[in-house]
C-alpha positions in Angstrom: 101.0 -39.5 15.3 101.9 -42.8 13.6 102.6 -43.3 10.5 99.1 -44.4 9.2 97.7 -41.5 10.3 99.7 -39.5 8.3 100.1 -41.7 5.7 96.1 -41.1 5.4 95.7 -37.5 6.0 98.0 -37.4 2.8 96.7 -39.7 0.6 92.6 -37.3 1.3 93.9 -35.2 -1.0 95.4 -37.3 -3.8 91.5 -39.2 -3.1 90.0 -36.0 -4.2 91.7 -34.7 -6.9 91.7 -38.3 -8.6 88.0 -37.6 -7.6 87.1 -35.2 -9.2 89.2 -35.6 -11.8 87.4 -38.5 -13.0 84.0 -36.4 -12.9 85.7 -34.0 -15.0 86.3 -36.9 -17.7 82.5 -38.2 -17.2 81.0 -35.0 -17.7 83.5 -34.1 -20.8 82.1 -38.0 -22.5 78.4 -37.0 -21.8 78.8 -34.1 -22.9 80.6 -35.4 -26.4 78.2 -38.5 -26.5 75.4 -35.2 -26.3 77.2 -33.6 -29.0 76.9 -36.6 -31.1 73.7 -38.4 -30.6 70.7 -34.8 -30.6 67.9 -36.4 -30.0 68.7 -39.0 -27.8 70.0 -36.2 -26.3 67.2 -34.9 -26.3 64.6 -37.5 -25.3 67.3 -38.3 -22.1 66.9 -35.1 -20.8 63.1 -35.0 -20.9 63.1 -38.5 -19.1 65.0 -36.7 -16.6 63.1 -33.7 -16.7 60.0 -35.6 -15.5 61.1 -37.2 -13.2 63.5 -34.6 -11.1 59.5 -33.0 -11.0 58.0 -36.3 -10.3 60.6 -36.1 -7.9 60.0 -32.4 -6.5 56.5 -33.0 -6.6 56.8 -36.4 -4.0 58.3 -34.9 -1.7 56.5 -31.8 -1.4 53.2 -33.8 -1.2 54.1 -37.2 -0.5 53.1 -37.3 3.6 55.9 -40.4 5.1 53.0 -40.2 8.4 49.8 -41.0 6.2 51.1 -43.4 3.8 49.3 -44.5 0.5 46.1 -46.6 1.4 46.1 -49.8 -0.2 43.2 -52.6 -0.9 43.8 -55.7 1.2 44.3 -59.2 -1.4 41.7 -60.4 -2.2 39.0 -57.3 -1.6 37.4 -56.8 -4.8 36.4 -53.0 -5.5 32.5 -52.6 -7.5 32.2 -50.0 -10.0 28.6 -48.1 -9.1 26.6 -48.9 -11.8 27.5 -52.4 -10.8 26.3 -52.1 -7.5 23.1 -50.4 -9.4 21.7 -52.9 -10.8 22.8 -55.6 -8.3 20.0 -53.1 -6.4 17.6 -53.2 -9.4 17.6 -57.1 -9.3 17.2 -57.5 -6.0 14.1 -55.3 -5.5 12.3 -56.6 -8.9 12.8 -60.5 -7.5 11.7 -59.4 -4.0 
């Protein structure tokens, strides 16, 4: 075992500990901010819940093998009433 391998082995727990401490501080800061600003935290909670629900629905019902069909650029979809009125005009002129 080389010196480099030994130093790498002993740095991993230190890095994990540092990451845990940073995450704890971030969670504590977010908690204090939510207590200080209840309206903003409620709005953020609603947005987060909507995003999570959308993600779950996409995960459950999204089909990667059959992507959403999109119109080609330049194609125009006409409304049903517009098609009917054109047919009526063509029939009336004929």
